[in-house]
Z-matrix of the N, CA and C atoms (Angstrom, degrees):
N
C 1 1.274
C 2 1.620 1 114.53
N 3 1.345 2 107.30 1 -54.89
C 4 1.549 3 124.59 2 -177.87
C 5 1.404 4 106.50 3 -53.32
N 6 1.334 5 115.57 4 -52.06
C 7 1.442 6 128.80 5 178.00
C 8 1.549 7 111.89 6 -46.28
N 9 1.235 8 112.82 7 -52.89
C 10 1.572 9 119.87 8 -176.21
C 11 1.491 10 107.32 9 -64.94
N 12 1.316 11 116.57 10 -45.01
C 13 1.502 12 118.34 11 177.02
C 14 1.486 13 111.45 12 -65.25
N 15 1.295 14 126.57 13 -35.01
C 16 1.479 15 123.83 14 171.30
C 17 1.564 16 111.17 15 -63.38
N 18 1.252 17 119.32 16 -45.39
C 19 1.460 18 124.24 17 176.89
C 20 1.460 19 110.69 18 -59.03
N 21 1.301 20 119.65 19 -46.82
C 22 1.513 21 124.30 20 174.49
C 23 1.465 22 112.04 21 -55.97
N 24 1.303 23 122.09 22 -46.36
C 25 1.442 24 131.76 23 -171.78
C 26 1.606 25 107.53 24 -70.50
N 27 1.368 26 111.11 25 -43.01
C 28 1.481 27 117.68 26 177.27
C 29 1.557 28 110.50 27 -69.69
N 30 1.390 29 121.53 28 -34.36
C 31 1.418 30 120.52 29 169.79
C 32 1.459 31 118.45 30 -61.13
N 33 1.350 32 115.67 31 -42.78
C 34 1.379 33 125.97 32 176.42
C 35 1.486 34 110.56 33 -57.09
N 36 1.381 35 118.26 34 -53.84
C 37 1.361 36 130.91 35 -178.02
C 38 1.601 37 109.96 36 -56.59
N 39 1.330 38 114.99 37 -48.98
C 40 1.444 39 123.99 38 -179.31
C 41 1.653 40 105.46 39 -64.03
N 42 1.178 41 121.35 40 -44.77
C 43 1.498 42 121.40 41 177.83
C 44 1.520 43 113.54 42 -65.02
N 45 1.256 44 118.27 43 -31.93
C 46 1.427 45 119.35 44 174.26
C 47 1.533 46 116.87 45 -71.35
N 48 1.359 47 114.99 46 -33.56
C 49 1.369 48 129.90 47 178.08
C 50 1.569 49 102.79 48 -65.33
N 51 1.283 50 114.50 49 -56.39
C 52 1.570 51 121.83 50 -173.19
C 53 1.549 52 106.87 51 -60.09
N 54 1.405 53 117.19 52 -48.23
C 55 1.392 54 120.38 53 -178.03
C 56 1.632 55 113.16 54 -59.39
N 57 1.338 56 117.75 55 -36.27
C 58 1.397 57 123.20 56 -174.87
C 59 1.646 58 106.71 57 -72.49
N 60 1.291 59 115.94 58 -36.68
C 61 1.448 60 121.19 59 176.10
C 62 1.531 61 113.67 60 -71.46
N 63 1.195 62 117.12 61 -25.51
C 64 1.547 63 120.61 62 -178.42
C 65 1.542 64 113.28 63 -82.98
N 66 1.251 65 120.67 64 -11.87
C 67 1.429 66 120.68 65 -176.64
C 68 1.499 67 113.45 66 -147.69
N 69 1.295 68 120.79 67 151.84
C 70 1.500 69 118.67 68 174.53
C 71 1.596 70 110.58 69 -119.15
N 72 1.230 71 109.75 70 21.95
C 73 1.493 72 115.85 71 177.50
C 74 1.522 73 111.41 72 -66.09
N 75 1.313 74 124.42 73 147.23
C 76 1.459 75 124.28 74 166.24
C 77 1.496 76 110.84 75 -104.10
N 78 1.419 77 111.77 76 -178.38
C 79 1.442 78 113.82 77 179.45
C 80 1.592 79 111.38 78 -63.73
N 81 1.278 80 116.53 79 -25.41
C 82 1.477 81 120.22 80 -175.94
C 83 1.575 82 111.25 81 -73.84
N 84 1.421 83 115.09 82 -25.33
C 85 1.434 84 115.94 83 -178.62
C 86 1.491 85 114.27 84 -66.44
N 87 1.298 86 113.98 85 122.15
C 88 1.532 87 120.32 86 177.31
C 89 1.502 88 108.80 87 -136.04
N 90 1.346 89 118.13 88 97.42
C 91 1.339 90 119.45 89 -177.70
C 92 1.574 91 112.65 90 -89.34
N 93 1.357 92 111.16 91 132.20
C 94 1.474 93 116.80 92 -175.63
C 95 1.596 94 105.82 93 -122.02
N 96 1.232 95 118.28 94 131.95
C 97 1.496 96 120.21 95 179.30
C 98 1.473 97 113.64 96 -81.31
N 99 1.389 98 113.22 97 121.69
C 100 1.531 99 114.08 98 176.81
C 101 1.437 100 104.89 99 -104.08
N 102 1.314 101 110.11 100 100.83
C 103 1.517 102 119.57 101 -175.60
C 104 1.445 103 117.36 102 -63.08
N 105 1.441 104 113.29 103 -35.15
C 106 1.441 105 119.65 104 175.26
C 107 1.514 106 116.11 105 -58.16
N 108 1.299 107 113.05 106 -44.01
C 109 1.359 108 121.01 107 -178.86
C 110 1.496 109 114.79 108 -87.81
N 111 1.401 110 117.84 109 -16.11
C 112 1.475 111 123.44 110 174.77
C 113 1.603 112 108.04 111 78.79
N 114 1.231 113 117.17 112 29.41
C 115 1.476 114 116.52 113 176.75
C 116 1.456 115 109.06 114 -143.52
N 117 1.474 116 117.09 115 -178.25
C 118 1.423 117 126.21 116 -177.60
C 119 1.518 118 97.51 117 -110.40
N 120 1.477 119 109.77 118 149.99
C 121 1.505 120 119.32 119 173.50
C 122 1.568 121 105.84 120 -130.45
N 123 1.374 122 109.95 121 135.70
C 124 1.483 123 116.86 122 177.01
C 125 1.622 124 104.75 123 -81.55
N 126 1.318 125 119.81 124 128.85
C 127 1.401 126 120.37 125 179.60
C 128 1.564 127 109.77 126 -76.91
N 129 1.218 128 116.33 127 -13.13
C 130 1.579 129 121.55 128 -176.49
C 131 1.547 130 107.69 129 -90.65
N 132 1.292 131 117.04 130 -54.23
C 133 1.478 132 117.34 131 -168.51
C 134 1.542 133 109.94 132 -114.09
N 135 1.326 134 119.95 133 -0.92
C 136 1.469 135 126.88 134 177.56
C 137 1.582 136 112.37 135 62.91
N 138 1.251 137 116.80 136 18.96
C 139 1.640 138 120.11 137 169.83
C 140 1.477 139 107.96 138 -67.66
N 141 1.389 140 117.46 139 141.06
C 142 1.200 141 124.89 140 175.89
C 143 1.553 142 112.79 141 -113.26
N 144 1.440 143 116.50 142 147.86
C 145 1.488 144 117.02 143 -170.46
C 146 1.566 145 101.21 144 -145.42
N 147 1.428 146 117.95 145 122.82
C 148 1.403 147 119.56 146 169.25
C 149 1.444 148 110.78 147 -81.87
N 150 1.431 149 110.20 148 122.71
C 151 1.540 150 113.46 149 -176.37
C 152 1.581 151 107.77 150 -167.22
N 153 1.216 152 114.92 151 147.65
C 154 1.508 153 116.54 152 170.69
C 155 1.494 154 112.68 153 -70.72
N 156 1.290 155 117.27 154 -36.90
C 157 1.458 156 121.96 155 -170.68
C 158 1.583 157 108.65 156 -111.23
N 159 1.272 158 116.13 157 154.90
C 160 1.522 159 122.67 158 175.18
C 161 1.466 160 113.02 159 -52.94
N 162 1.395 161 121.97 160 128.91
C 163 1.474 162 121.77 161 -178.21
C 164 1.469 163 106.83 162 -62.42
N 165 1.405 164 113.85 163 153.56
C 166 1.362 165 122.31 164 173.69
C 167 1.582 166 111.55 165 -118.87
N 168 1.328 167 116.79 166 12.24
C 169 1.428 168 124.06 167 -178.31
C 170 1.505 169 107.64 168 -124.85
N 171 1.328 170 114.60 169 129.36
C 172 1.452 171 120.82 170 176.84
C 173 1.603 172 108.43 171 -70.61
N 174 1.272 173 112.12 172 125.24
C 175 1.523 174 116.27 173 178.09
C 176 1.455 175 116.95 174 -100.96
N 177 1.275 176 117.41 175 3.47
C 178 1.475 177 126.22 176 178.44
C 179 1.561 178 109.83 177 -51.38
N 180 1.262 179 117.45 178 115.93
C 181 1.466 180 130.64 179 177.25
C 182 1.548 181 109.69 180 -50.68
N 183 1.306 182 118.57 181 -35.15
C 184 1.473 183 114.41 182 -177.30
C 185 1.584 184 112.53 183 -79.85
N 186 1.306 185 115.74 184 -16.37
C 187 1.370 186 119.65 185 175.53
C 188 1.584 187 111.36 186 -91.71
N 189 1.281 188 125.13 187 9.49
C 190 1.340 189 126.49 188 -172.26
C 191 1.574 190 109.34 189 -57.77
N 192 1.353 191 121.81 190 135.62
C 193 1.327 192 122.72 191 -177.87
C 194 1.501 193 114.48 192 86.27
N 195 1.258 194 114.05 193 -10.98
C 196 1.571 195 117.81 194 -173.04
C 197 1.657 196 106.06 195 -110.49
N 198 1.389 197 115.11 196 21.98
C 199 1.474 198 111.98 197 -172.03
C 200 1.624 199 109.52 198 -77.76
N 201 1.295 200 123.43 199 -24.13
C 202 1.369 201 124.62 200 -178.98
C 203 1.393 202 117.25 201 85.05
N 204 1.303 203 121.02 202 -1.43
C 205 1.463 204 125.23 203 -179.86
C 206 1.491 205 111.32 204 -105.41
């Protein structure tokens, strides 16, 4: 039983590390699709990105150089 709990804990930890490396978004990043303009708008910093998919990189000018990628 303890072994299964260890495996579960390790799996959760590995998922959190993987998820952190795959994105630089913060809690404040809220991307909304503006279909009329054909782009994505961040509700926090008002940055606009032209893309088919939701952005995975924070474009906030205050975080410039802190993206981690």
